[in-house]
VEXMILUM-380992 format. One record per residue: residue number from 1; x, y, z of N, C-alpha, C, CB in turn. Coordinates in steps of 0.1 Angstrom, whole numbers, padded with zeros to 4 digits. Glycine has a CB too. Layout:
BEGIN
> NUM X Y Z X Y Z X Y Z X Y Z
...
This chain:
BEGIN
> 1 0039 -0375 -0187 0037 -0364 -0177 0026 -0368 -0168 0034 -0351 -0184
> 2 0027 -0365 -0155 0017 -0367 -0145 0012 -0354 -0139 0022 -0377 -0134
> 3 0003 -0355 -0130 -0002 -0343 -0123 0010 -0336 -0116 -0013 -0347 -0113
> 4 0009 -0323 -0116 0020 -0316 -0109 0020 -0319 -0094 0018 -0300 -0111
> 5 0031 -0317 -0087 0031 -0318 -0073 0022 -0308 -0067 0045 -0317 -0067
> 6 0013 -0312 -0058 0003 -0302 -0053 0000 -0304 -0038 -0010 -0302 -0061
> 7 -0005 -0293 -0032 -0008 -0294 -0018 -0022 -0298 -0015 -0005 -0281 -0011
> 8 -0031 -0291 -0022 -0045 -0294 -0021 -0053 -0291 -0008 -0047 -0308 -0023
> 9 -0047 -0282 0000 -0054 -0278 0012 -0062 -0265 0010 -0043 -0276 0023
> 10 -0073 -0264 0017 -0082 -0252 0016 -0085 -0247 0030 -0095 -0256 0008
> 11 -0086 -0234 0031 -0089 -0228 0044 -0100 -0218 0042 -0076 -0221 0050
> 12 -0110 -0219 0051 -0122 -0211 0049 -0121 -0197 0056 -0134 -0218 0054
> 13 -0111 -0195 0064 -0109 -0182 0071 -0095 -0177 0069 -0113 -0183 0086
> 14 -0094 -0164 0070 -0080 -0158 0068 -0071 -0162 0080 -0081 -0143 0068
> 15 -0077 -0164 0092 -0069 -0168 0103 -0063 -0182 0101 -0077 -0168 0116
> 16 -0071 -0191 0096 -0065 -0205 0093 -0055 -0204 0082 -0077 -0214 0089
> 17 -0058 -0196 0072 -0048 -0195 0061 -0035 -0189 0065 -0054 -0187 0049
> 18 -0036 -0179 0073 -0023 -0173 0078 -0016 -0182 0087 -0027 -0160 0086
> 19 -0022 -0190 0095 -0015 -0200 0103 -0008 -0210 0095 -0025 -0208 0112
> 20 -0014 -0214 0084 -0007 -0223 0074 0006 -0216 0068 -0016 -0228 0063
> 21 0004 -0204 0064 0015 -0196 0057 0026 -0194 0067 0010 -0183 0052
> 22 0023 -0192 0080 0034 -0190 0090 0043 -0202 0091 0028 -0186 0103
> 23 0038 -0213 0087 0047 -0226 0089 0055 -0229 0077 0038 -0237 0092
> 24 0054 -0221 0066 0061 -0224 0054 0076 -0221 0057 0057 -0215 0042
> 25 0084 -0231 0053 0099 -0230 0054 0105 -0228 0040 0105 -0242 0062
> 26 0111 -0217 0038 0118 -0215 0025 0132 -0221 0026 0119 -0200 0021
> 27 0133 -0234 0022 0145 -0242 0024 0155 -0241 0013 0142 -0256 0026
> 28 0152 -0233 0003 0162 -0231 -0008 0163 -0217 -0011 0158 -0239 -0021
> 29 0169 -0214 -0022 0172 -0199 -0025 0159 -0192 -0030 0183 -0199 -0036
> 30 0148 -0199 -0033 0137 -0192 -0038 0127 -0187 -0028 0129 -0202 -0048
> 31 0124 -0174 -0028 0114 -0168 -0020 0106 -0158 -0029 0120 -0161 -0008
> 32 0093 -0156 -0027 0085 -0147 -0035 0089 -0133 -0032 0070 -0149 -0033
> 33 0090 -0125 -0043 0094 -0111 -0041 0081 -0102 -0043 0105 -0107 -0051
> 34 0071 -0107 -0048 0058 -0100 -0049 0047 -0111 -0052 0059 -0089 -0060
> 35 0035 -0106 -0054 0024 -0115 -0056 0017 -0111 -0070 0013 -0114 -0045
> 36 0014 -0121 -0078 0008 -0119 -0091 -0006 -0124 -0090 0016 -0126 -0102
> 37 -0016 -0116 -0093 -0030 -0119 -0093 -0035 -0123 -0107 -0039 -0107 -0087
> 38 -0043 -0134 -0107 -0049 -0139 -0120 -0064 -0141 -0117 -0042 -0152 -0124
> 39 -0071 -0143 -0128 -0085 -0148 -0127 -0085 -0161 -0134 -0096 -0139 -0132
> 40 -0094 -0171 -0131 -0093 -0184 -0137 -0099 -0184 -0151 -0101 -0194 -0129
> 41 -0109 -0176 -0154 -0115 -0177 -0167 -0123 -0190 -0168 -0105 -0176 -0178
> 42 -0116 -0201 -0167 -0122 -0214 -0166 -0117 -0221 -0154 -0120 -0222 -0179
> 43 -0124 -0224 -0143 -0139 -0222 -0143 -0142 -0208 -0141 -0145 -0231 -0132
> 44 -0153 -0204 -0148 -0159 -0191 -0145 -0166 -0192 -0131 -0169 -0186 -0156
> 45 -0170 -0180 -0126 -0177 -0180 -0113 -0190 -0188 -0115 -0180 -0166 -0109
> 46 -0197 -0187 -0126 -0209 -0194 -0129 -0207 -0209 -0129 -0216 -0189 -0142
> 47 -0196 -0213 -0136 -0193 -0228 -0136 -0190 -0233 -0122 -0182 -0230 -0146
> 48 -0182 -0226 -0115 -0178 -0230 -0101 -0190 -0231 -0093 -0168 -0220 -0095
> 49 -0199 -0222 -0093 -0211 -0222 -0085 -0220 -0234 -0089 -0219 -0209 -0086
> 50 -0221 -0236 -0102 -0229 -0247 -0107 -0224 -0261 -0103 -0229 -0247 -0122
> 51 -0211 -0263 -0103 -0206 -0276 -0099 -0207 -0277 -0084 -0191 -0277 -0103
> 52 -0207 -0266 -0077 -0209 -0267 -0062 -0223 -0270 -0058 -0204 -0254 -0056
> 53 -0232 -0267 -0066 -0247 -0269 -0063 -0252 -0283 -0068 -0255 -0258 -0068
> 54 -0244 -0291 -0074 -0248 -0304 -0079 -0252 -0313 -0067 -0237 -0311 -0087
> 55 -0260 -0324 -0069 -0264 -0333 -0059 -0251 -0339 -0052 -0272 -0345 -0064
> 56 -0241 -0341 -0060 -0228 -0345 -0055 -0218 -0334 -0059 -0223 -0359 -0061
> 57 -0218 -0324 -0051 -0210 -0312 -0055 -0195 -0314 -0056 -0212 -0301 -0045
> 58 -0188 -0307 -0065 -0174 -0307 -0066 -0168 -0297 -0055 -0169 -0304 -0080
> 59 -0161 -0302 -0046 -0155 -0294 -0036 -0143 -0286 -0041 -0151 -0302 -0023
> 60 -0138 -0276 -0033 -0126 -0269 -0037 -0114 -0278 -0037 -0124 -0257 -0028
> 61 -0114 -0288 -0027 -0103 -0298 -0027 -0103 -0306 -0040 -0105 -0307 -0015
> 62 -0115 -0310 -0045 -0115 -0317 -0057 -0110 -0309 -0069 -0129 -0322 -0060
> 63 -0114 -0296 -0069 -0109 -0287 -0079 -0093 -0287 -0079 -0114 -0272 -0077
> 64 -0087 -0288 -0067 -0072 -0288 -0067 -0067 -0300 -0074 -0067 -0289 -0052
> 65 -0073 -0312 -0072 -0069 -0324 -0079 -0071 -0323 -0094 -0077 -0336 -0074
> 66 -0082 -0317 -0098 -0085 -0316 -0112 -0075 -0306 -0119 -0099 -0311 -0114
> 67 -0072 -0295 -0112 -0063 -0286 -0118 -0049 -0291 -0118 -0063 -0273 -0110
> 68 -0045 -0299 -0108 -0032 -0305 -0108 -0030 -0314 -0120 -0029 -0313 -0095
> 69 -0040 -0322 -0123 -0040 -0331 -0135 -0040 -0323 -0148 -0052 -0340 -0135
> 70 -0048 -0312 -0148 -0048 -0304 -0160 -0035 -0297 -0163 -0059 -0293 -0159
> 71 -0028 -0291 -0153 -0016 -0285 -0155 -0005 -0295 -0159 -0011 -0277 -0143
> 72 -0005 -0306 -0153 0005 -0316 -0156 0003 -0324 -0169 0007 -0326 -0145
> 73 -0009 -0329 -0170 -0012 -0338 -0182 -0015 -0331 -0195 -0023 -0347 -0178
> 74 -0022 -0320 -0194 -0026 -0313 -0206 -0017 -0301 -0209 -0040 -0307 -0205
> 75 -0013 -0293 -0199 -0004 -0282 -0202 0011 -0286 -0202 -0006 -0271 -0192
> 76 0014 -0298 -0196 0027 -0303 -0196 0036 -0294 -0187 0033 -0304 -0210
> 77 0031 -0287 -0177 0038 -0279 -0168 0044 -0287 -0157 0030 -0268 -0163
> 78 0055 -0283 -0151 0061 -0289 -0140 0055 -0285 -0126 0076 -0287 -0140
> 79 0048 -0273 -0127 0041 -0268 -0115 0030 -0259 -0120 0051 -0259 -0106
> 80 0023 -0253 -0111 0012 -0244 -0115 0012 -0232 -0106 -0002 -0252 -0113
> 81 0001 -0224 -0107 -0001 -0213 -0097 0000 -0218 -0083 -0014 -0205 -0100
> 82 0005 -0210 -0074 0006 -0214 -0060 -0007 -0215 -0053 0015 -0205 -0053
> 83 -0016 -0206 -0056 -0028 -0205 -0048 -0041 -0204 -0057 -0028 -0193 -0038
> 84 -0052 -0209 -0052 -0065 -0209 -0059 -0075 -0204 -0049 -0068 -0223 -0064
> 85 -0080 -0192 -0051 -0090 -0185 -0042 -0104 -0187 -0048 -0086 -0171 -0040
> 86 -0113 -0191 -0039 -0127 -0192 -0043 -0135 -0183 -0033 -0132 -0206 -0043
> 87 -0148 -0181 -0036 -0156 -0173 -0026 -0157 -0181 -0012 -0170 -0171 -0031
> 88 -0154 -0194 -0012 -0155 -0201 0000 -0142 -0204 0007 -0162 -0214 -0002
> 89 -0131 -0205 -0001 -0118 -0210 0005 -0106 -0203 -0001 -0117 -0224 0003
> 90 -0095 -0202 0007 -0082 -0199 0002 -0075 -0212 0001 -0075 -0188 0012
> 91 -0072 -0216 -0011 -0066 -0230 -0013 -0052 -0229 -0018 -0075 -0237 -0024
> 92 -0044 -0239 -0014 -0030 -0240 -0018 -0029 -0251 -0028 -0021 -0243 -0005
> 93 -0025 -0247 -0040 -0024 -0256 -0051 -0010 -0261 -0053 -0029 -0250 -0064
> 94 -0001 -0253 -0058 0013 -0257 -0061 0021 -0254 -0048 0019 -0250 -0073
> 95 0033 -0260 -0047 0041 -0259 -0035 0046 -0245 -0033 0054 -0268 -0037
> 96 0042 -0238 -0022 0044 -0224 -0021 0059 -0220 -0018 0036 -0219 -0010
> 97 0067 -0230 -0015 0082 -0227 -0012 0090 -0230 -0024 0087 -0234 0000
> 98 0084 -0232 -0036 0091 -0234 -0048 0085 -0226 -0059 0091 -0249 -0052
> 99 0094 -0224 -0069 0089 -0216 -0081 0077 -0222 -0088 0101 -0215 -0091
> 100 0067 -0214 -0091 0055 -0219 -0098 0055 -0216 -0112 0043 -0214 -0091
> 101 0044 -0220 -0119 0042 -0216 -0133 0029 -0209 -0134 0043 -0229 -0142
> 102 0029 -0197 -0138 0016 -0189 -0139 0017 -0177 -0148 0012 -0185 -0126
> 103 0029 -0171 -0149 0031 -0159 -0158 0046 -0159 -0163 0028 -0145 -0150
> 104 0048 -0159 -0175 0061 -0161 -0181 0072 -0153 -0174 0061 -0159 -0196
> 105 0069 -0140 -0174 0080 -0131 -0169 0081 -0131 -0153 0077 -0117 -0173
> 106 0071 -0136 -0147 0070 -0135 -0132 0072 -0148 -0125 0058 -0128 -0128
> 107 0073 -0159 -0132 0074 -0172 -0125 0085 -0173 -0115 0076 -0183 -0136
> 108 0097 -0167 -0119 0109 -0168 -0111 0108 -0159 -0099 0121 -0165 -0119
> 109 0099 -0150 -0098 0100 -0140 -0087 0087 -0138 -0079 0103 -0127 -0093
> 110 0076 -0145 -0082 0064 -0142 -0075 0056 -0154 -0072 0056 -0133 -0083
> 111 0047 -0153 -0062 0036 -0162 -0059 0025 -0159 -0070 0031 -0161 -0045
> 112 0019 -0170 -0075 0008 -0168 -0085 -0005 -0172 -0078 0010 -0176 -0097
> 113 -0015 -0164 -0079 -0028 -0166 -0073 -0039 -0165 -0083 -0031 -0155 -0062
> 114 -0046 -0177 -0085 -0058 -0177 -0094 -0070 -0175 -0086 -0059 -0191 -0101
> 115 -0078 -0165 -0090 -0091 -0161 -0083 -0102 -0166 -0092 -0091 -0146 -0080
> 116 -0111 -0174 -0087 -0122 -0179 -0095 -0131 -0168 -0100 -0130 -0189 -0086
> 117 -0133 -0169 -0113 -0141 -0159 -0120 -0136 -0155 -0134 -0143 -0147 -0112
> 118 -0144 -0150 -0142 -0140 -0145 -0155 -0144 -0130 -0155 -0147 -0152 -0167
> 119 -0135 -0122 -0150 -0138 -0108 -0147 -0136 -0099 -0159 -0130 -0103 -0136
> 120 -0136 -0105 -0171 -0138 -0097 -0184 -0153 -0096 -0186 -0131 -0104 -0196
> 121 -0160 -0107 -0182 -0175 -0108 -0185 -0183 -0108 -0173 -0178 -0119 -0194
> 122 -0178 -0114 -0162 -0186 -0115 -0149 -0183 -0103 -0140 -0183 -0128 -0142
> 123 -0193 -0100 -0132 -0191 -0088 -0123 -0181 -0091 -0112 -0205 -0085 -0116
> 124 -0172 -0082 -0110 -0162 -0083 -0099 -0169 -0075 -0087 -0148 -0077 -0102
> 125 -0177 -0082 -0080 -0185 -0076 -0070 -0177 -0071 -0058 -0196 -0085 -0065
> 126 -0183 -0062 -0050 -0177 -0058 -0038 -0173 -0069 -0028 -0185 -0047 -0030
> 127 -0183 -0079 -0027 -0180 -0090 -0019 -0168 -0099 -0023 -0193 -0099 -0018
> 128 -0168 -0101 -0037 -0156 -0108 -0042 -0143 -0101 -0040 -0159 -0111 -0057
> 129 -0143 -0088 -0043 -0131 -0080 -0041 -0126 -0080 -0027 -0134 -0065 -0045
> 130 -0135 -0079 -0017 -0131 -0080 -0003 -0126 -0094 0000 -0143 -0076 0006
> 131 -0132 -0104 -0005 -0128 -0118 -0001 -0114 -0121 -0007 -0138 -0128 -0007
> 132 -0112 -0117 -0020 -0099 -0120 -0026 -0088 -0111 -0020 -0100 -0118 -0041
> 133 -0092 -0099 -0016 -0082 -0090 -0010 -0078 -0096 0004 -0088 -0076 -0008
> 134 -0087 -0102 0011 -0084 -0108 0024 -0073 -0119 0022 -0096 -0114 0030
> 135 -0075 -0128 0012 -0065 -0138 0010 -0051 -0132 0005 -0070 -0148 0000
> 136 -0052 -0122 -0004 -0040 -0116 -0008 -0033 -0109 0003 -0043 -0106 -0019
> 137 -0040 -0103 0012 -0034 -0097 0024 -0027 -0107 0032 -0045 -0090 0033
> 138 -0032 -0119 0034 -0025 -0129 0042 -0012 -0132 0035 -0034 -0142 0042
> 139 -0011 -0133 0022 0001 -0136 0015 0012 -0125 0017 -0001 -0138 0000
> 140 0007 -0113 0017 0017 -0102 0018 0022 -0101 0033 0010 -0088 0015
> 141 0013 -0103 0043 0017 -0103 0056 0027 -0115 0059 0005 -0104 0066
> 142 0024 -0126 0054 0032 -0138 0057 0046 -0137 0051 0025 -0151 0052
> 143 0047 -0131 0039 0060 -0130 0032 0067 -0117 0035 0058 -0132 0018
> 144 0061 -0108 0043 0067 -0095 0045 0068 -0086 0033 0081 -0097 0051
> 145 0057 -0087 0025 0057 -0079 0012 0047 -0068 0014 0053 -0088 0001
> 146 0048 -0058 0005 0039 -0046 0004 0033 -0046 -0009 0047 -0033 0007
> 147 0020 -0044 -0010 0013 -0044 -0023 0014 -0031 -0031 -0002 -0046 -0021
> 148 0019 -0020 -0025 0020 -0007 -0032 0034 -0005 -0037 0016 0004 -0023
> 149 0037 0007 -0042 0050 0011 -0048 0054 0001 -0059 0060 0012 -0037
> 150 0045 -0001 -0068 0047 -0011 -0079 0059 -0008 -0087 0035 -0012 -0088
> 151 0068 -0017 -0090 0079 -0017 -0099 0079 -0030 -0106 0092 -0012 -0093
> 152 0077 -0031 -0119 0076 -0044 -0125 0087 -0053 -0123 0074 -0041 -0140
> 153 0084 -0065 -0119 0093 -0076 -0116 0102 -0073 -0104 0102 -0079 -0128
> 154 0098 -0063 -0096 0106 -0060 -0084 0097 -0060 -0071 0113 -0047 -0085
> 155 0086 -0053 -0071 0078 -0052 -0059 0064 -0047 -0063 0085 -0042 -0049
> 156 0055 -0048 -0053 0042 -0044 -0054 0033 -0054 -0061 0041 -0031 -0062
> 157 0020 -0053 -0059 0010 -0062 -0065 0011 -0062 -0080 -0004 -0059 -0060
> 158 0013 -0073 -0086 0013 -0075 -0100 0000 -0081 -0105 0025 -0083 -0105
> 159 -0005 -0077 -0117 -0015 -0083 -0124 -0008 -0091 -0135 -0026 -0073 -0130
> 160 -0015 -0102 -0139 -0009 -0110 -0150 -0007 -0101 -0163 -0018 -0122 -0154
> 161 -0016 -0092 -0165 -0015 -0084 -0177 -0003 -0074 -0176 -0028 -0076 -0178
> 162 0003 -0073 -0165 0016 -0065 -0164 0027 -0072 -0171 0019 -0062 -0150
> 163 0026 -0085 -0174 0036 -0092 -0181 0037 -0088 -0195 0034 -0108 -0179
> 164 0049 -0083 -0200 0050 -0078 -0213 0049 -0090 -0223 0063 -0071 -0215
> 165 0050 -0102 -0218 0050 -0114 -0227 0036 -0120 -0229 0060 -0124 -0223
> 166 0026 -0113 -0224 0012 -0118 -0226 0003 -0107 -0231 0006 -0123 -0212
> 167 -0007 -0111 -0239 -0017 -0102 -0244 -0030 -0103 -0236 -0020 -0104 -0259
> 168 -0030 -0111 -0225 -0042 -0113 -0217 -0046 -0101 -0209 -0040 -0125 -0208
> 169 -0058 -0100 -0206 -0063 -0089 -0197 -0064 -0093 -0183 -0077 -0085 -0202
> 170 -0060 -0105 -0180 -0060 -0111 -0166 -0054 -0102 -0156 -0052 -0125 -0166
> 171 -0061 -0100 -0144 -0072 -0107 -0139 -0086 -0102 -0143 -0071 -0107 -0124
> 172 -0087 -0096 -0154 -0100 -0092 -0160 -0101 -0077 -0160 -0111 -0097 -0151
> 173 -0108 -0072 -0171 -0109 -0058 -0173 -0117 -0051 -0162 -0116 -0056 -0186
> 174 -0125 -0058 -0154 -0133 -0052 -0144 -0125 -0051 -0131 -0146 -0060 -0142
> 175 -0113 -0055 -0130 -0105 -0055 -0118 -0095 -0043 -0119 -0097 -0068 -0116
> 176 -0096 -0034 -0109 -0088 -0022 -0109 -0077 -0024 -0099 -0097 -0009 -0106
> 177 -0065 -0022 -0103 -0053 -0024 -0094 -0053 -0015 -0082 -0040 -0024 -0102
> 178 -0055 -0002 -0085 -0055 0008 -0074 -0065 0004 -0063 -0058 0022 -0080
> 179 -0077 0000 -0067 -0087 -0004 -0057 -0083 -0016 -0050 -0100 -0006 -0064
> 180 -0077 -0026 -0057 -0072 -0038 -0050 -0061 -0035 -0040 -0068 -0048 -0060
> 181 -0052 -0027 -0044 -0041 -0024 -0034 -0046 -0017 -0022 -0031 -0014 -0041
> 182 -0056 -0008 -0023 -0062 -0002 -0012 -0069 -0012 -0003 -0071 0009 -0016
> 183 -0076 -0021 -0009 -0083 -0031 -0001 -0074 -0041 0006 -0093 -0040 -0011
> 184 -0063 -0045 -0001 -0053 -0054 0005 -0047 -0047 0017 -0042 -0058 -0005
> 185 -0043 -0034 0015 -0037 -0027 0026 -0046 -0026 0038 -0033 -0013 0022
> 186 -0059 -0024 0036 -0069 -0023 0047 -0070 -0036 0054 -0083 -0019 0041
> 187 -0070 -0047 0046 -0071 -0061 0052 -0058 -0064 0060 -0073 -0071 0041
> 188 -0047 -0060 0055 -0034 -0062 0062 -0034 -0055 0075 -0022 -0057 0053
> 189 -0040 -0043 0076 -0040 -0035 0088 -0049 -0043 0099 -0046 -0021 0086
> 190 -0059 -0050 0094 -0068 -0057 0103 -0061 -0070 0108 -0081 -0061 0095
> 191 -0054 -0077 0100 -0049 -0090 0104 -0034 -0089 0109 -0049 -0100 0093
> 192 -0027 -0079 0105 -0013 -0078 0109 -0010 -0076 0124 -0006 -0068 0101
> 193 -0017 -0067 0131 -0013 -0064 0145 -0013 -0077 0153 -0022 -0054 0151
> 194 -0002 -0079 0159 0000 -0091 0168 0000 -0104 0161 -0011 -0091 0177
> 195 0000 -0104 0148 0000 -0117 0140 0011 -0126 0143 -0001 -0115 0126
> 196 0023 -0120 0146 0035 -0128 0148 0041 -0126 0162 0045 -0124 0138
> 197 0033 -0120 0171 0039 -0117 0184 0040 -0130 0192 0030 -0107 0192
> 198 0052 -0132 0198 0055 -0142 0208 0055 -0156 0202 0045 -0142 0218
> 199 0052 -0158 0188 0054 -0171 0183 0067 -0171 0174 0042 -0176 0174
> 200 0075 -0181 0177 0088 -0182 0170 0096 -0169 0172 0086 -0185 0155
> 201 0099 -0165 0184 0106 -0152 0186 0120 -0153 0180 0108 -0149 0201
> 202 0124 -0142 0175 0137 -0141 0168 0148 -0141 0178 0138 -0128 0159
> 203 0159 -0150 0177 0170 -0150 0186 0177 -0137 0186 0179 -0162 0183
> 204 0184 -0133 0197 0192 -0121 0197 0204 -0122 0188 0196 -0117 0211
> 205 0208 -0110 0182 0219 -0110 0173 0232 -0112 0181 0220 -0097 0165
> 206 0241 -0119 0175 0255 -0121 0181 0264 -0112 0174 0259 -0136 0180
> 207 0270 -0102 0182 0280 -0093 0175 0292 -0101 0170 0284 -0082 0185
> 208 0297 -0096 0159 0309 -0102 0153 0319 -0091 0149 0306 -0111 0141
> 209 0332 -0093 0149 0341 -0083 0144 0337 -0079 0130 0356 -0088 0144
> 210 0336 -0066 0128 0332 -0061 0115 0340 -0067 0103 0333 -0046 0114
> 211 0332 -0072 0093 0339 -0078 0082 0332 -0073 0069 0339 -0093 0082
> 212 0340 -0071 0059 0334 -0066 0046 0329 -0077 0037 0345 -0057 0039
> 213 0319 -0074 0029 0314 -0083 0020 0307 -0076 0009 0305 -0093 0027
> 214 0302 -0085 -0001 0294 -0079 -0012 0282 -0088 -0014 0303 -0079 -0025
> 215 0271 -0083 -0019 0259 -0090 -0023 0263 -0100 -0034 0247 -0081 -0026
> 216 0259 -0113 -0032 0263 -0123 -0042 0250 -0130 -0048 0273 -0133 -0036
> 217 0244 -0123 -0057 0232 -0129 -0064 0235 -0128 -0079 0219 -0121 -0060
> 218 0226 -0134 -0087 0227 -0133 -0101 0227 -0119 -0106 0216 -0141 -0108
> 219 0233 -0116 -0117 0235 -0103 -0122 0222 -0095 -0124 0243 -0103 -0136
> 220 0212 -0103 -0128 0199 -0096 -0131 0189 -0098 -0119 0192 -0103 -0143
> 221 0194 -0102 -0107 0186 -0104 -0096 0189 -0094 -0085 0189 -0118 -0090
> 222 0182 -0095 -0074 0184 -0085 -0063 0181 -0092 -0050 0174 -0073 -0064
> 223 0185 -0086 -0039 0183 -0092 -0026 0175 -0083 -0017 0197 -0095 -0019
> 224 0164 -0088 -0011 0156 -0081 -0002 0163 -0080 0012 0142 -0087 0000
> 225 0165 -0068 0017 0171 -0066 0030 0159 -0064 0040 0181 -0054 0031
> 226 0159 -0072 0051 0147 -0072 0059 0149 -0065 0073 0143 -0086 0062
> 227 0138 -0061 0079 0139 -0054 0091 0143 -0063 0103 0125 -0049 0095
> 228 0141 -0076 0102 0145 -0086 0112 0150 -0098 0104 0133 -0090 0121
> 229 0158 -0107 0111 0163 -0119 0104 0153 -0130 0102 0175 -0125 0113
> 230 0144 -0127 0093 0133 -0136 0090 0128 -0133 0075 0122 -0135 0100
> 231 0125 -0144 0068 0120 -0142 0054 0106 -0136 0054 0120 -0155 0047
> 232 0100 -0135 0066 0086 -0130 0066 0086 -0116 0072 0078 -0139 0075
> 233 0098 -0110 0075 0099 -0097 0080 0098 -0087 0069 0113 -0095 0088
> 234 0093 -0075 0071 0092 -0065 0060 0105 -0061 0054 0086 -0052 0066
> 235 0104 -0059 0041 0116 -0054 0033 0119 -0040 0035 0114 -0057 0018
> 236 0131 -0036 0039 0134 -0022 0042 0143 -0016 0030 0142 -0021 0055
> 237 0149 -0025 0023 0158 -0020 0012 0161 -0031 0002 0171 -0014 0017
> 238 0164 -0028 -0010 0168 -0038 -0020 0183 -0035 -0024 0159 -0038 -0032
> 239 0191 -0046 -0024 0205 -0044 -0028 0207 -0054 -0040 0215 -0048 -0017
> 240 0218 -0051 -0048 0220 -0058 -0060 0234 -0064 -0060 0219 -0049 -0072
> 241 0237 -0072 -0070 0250 -0079 -0071 0262 -0069 -0070 0251 -0087 -0084
> 242 0271 -0072 -0061 0283 -0064 -0060 0282 -0052 -0050 0287 -0059 -0073
> 243 0270 -0050 -0045 0268 -0039 -0035 0276 -0042 -0023 0253 -0036 -0032
> 244 0285 -0033 -0018 0293 -0036 -0006 0284 -0035 0007 0304 -0026 -0005
> 245 0288 -0044 0016 0281 -0044 0029 0291 -0046 0040 0270 -0054 0030
> 246 0288 -0042 0052 0296 -0044 0064 0288 -0052 0074 0301 -0031 0071
> 247 0293 -0064 0077 0286 -0074 0086 0291 -0071 0100 0289 -0088 0082
> 248 0281 -0068 0109 0285 -0065 0123 0278 -0075 0133 0280 -0051 0126
> 249 0270 -0084 0128 0264 -0093 0137 0258 -0105 0129 0253 -0087 0145
> 250 0254 -0115 0135 0248 -0127 0128 0239 -0134 0138 0259 -0136 0122
> 251 0230 -0142 0132 0221 -0150 0140 0215 -0161 0132 0209 -0141 0146
> 252 0214 -0173 0138 0208 -0184 0131 0193 -0185 0136 0215 -0198 0135
> 253 0184 -0183 0126 0170 -0183 0129 0163 -0194 0121 0163 -0170 0126
> 254 0159 -0205 0127 0152 -0216 0120 0161 -0223 0110 0140 -0211 0114
> 255 0174 -0224 0113 0183 -0231 0104 0189 -0222 0093 0176 -0242 0098
> 256 0185 -0210 0092 0190 -0200 0082 0199 -0190 0089 0179 -0193 0075
> 257 0211 -0189 0084 0221 -0179 0090 0218 -0165 0083 0235 -0183 0088
> 258 0217 -0155 0092 0214 -0141 0088 0226 -0132 0092 0201 -0136 0093
> 259 0229 -0123 0083 0239 -0113 0087 0233 -0100 0090 0250 -0111 0075
> 260 0237 -0093 0101 0233 -0080 0104 0242 -0070 0097 0232 -0078 0120
> 261 0236 -0062 0089 0244 -0052 0081 0238 -0038 0084 0244 -0055 0066
> 262 0244 -0028 0080 0239 -0014 0083 0225 -0012 0078 0249 -0004 0077
> 263 0222 -0018 0067 0209 -0016 0061 0198 -0024 0067 0209 -0019 0046
> 264 0201 -0035 0074 0191 -0043 0080 0197 -0057 0082 0178 -0044 0072
> 265 0189 -0067 0077 0193 -0081 0078 0193 -0088 0064 0184 -0089 0087
> 266 0204 -0095 0061 0205 -0102 0048 0208 -0117 0050 0216 -0096 0040
> 267 0201 -0126 0043 0204 -0140 0043 0219 -0142 0040 0195 -0148 0034
> 268 0226 -0149 0049 0241 -0150 0047 0245 -0157 0034 0246 -0158 0059
> 269 0236 -0166 0029 0241 -0173 0017 0242 -0164 0005 0231 -0184 0014
> 270 0236 -0152 0006 0237 -0143 -0005 0247 -0132 -0003 0223 -0137 -0008
> 271 0256 -0134 0007 0266 -0124 0010 0280 -0131 0009 0264 -0117 0024
> 272 0289 -0126 0001 0302 -0131 0000 0311 -0122 0009 0307 -0132 -0015
> 273 0317 -0128 0019 0326 -0120 0028 0341 -0125 0026 0322 -0123 0043
> 274 0349 -0115 0030 0364 -0118 0030 0370 -0113 0017 0366 -0133 0031
């Protein structure tokens, strides 16, 4: 086993991080349906700060290399958590357009985010909460997700401890979900206005003769219906396998064909027509 495939890029501001996220192309069937928050435990915040203050400090980019080796060589994983947040940077660890490994029940459906600190024993300060909420807000804006209205394995901000297959307290006993959701929503309101205006404009819909179809996803899966024909557009409804739809328009956006249905926009590859 070798180190997991990793990106290793770090961004010190939300604006730079969001610019990176805006360029992600979901080229296969996998897209995140929610975000799962973790804490690292190791390194703890104290350890991370200590290594950063050495005569030859370990940078966050070096942490990415170390973690990639740890997950691949020691844990024997094929991937890792997608993101690694520190007080200094929002870092991209595992490939964000592919399924990661971070929580047994949520690997197939969510982005995983490791936040530096051991928040069972270390203080989850106001500064840390705001910093991590800023990065989490970028993820929600970029993927068109909402942190509230939690439904396990479907939507809303998840904590690792929400996974019924773990006994961990992650992201730490001192982290309150209600408070984090409120902070993320506040940060989203700050960064979302105009974030996508005039860049990569969505092509106009081409009307087609109405045709009937059904949602074609796995029996235990669901399909996000979006406000616009884009994987980064807000989710307006969730449909399940076999749900009937009427296709009245279509558009090719960035190489992905989208169907316009009464409920909104659906990726054409998940709709069986005829």
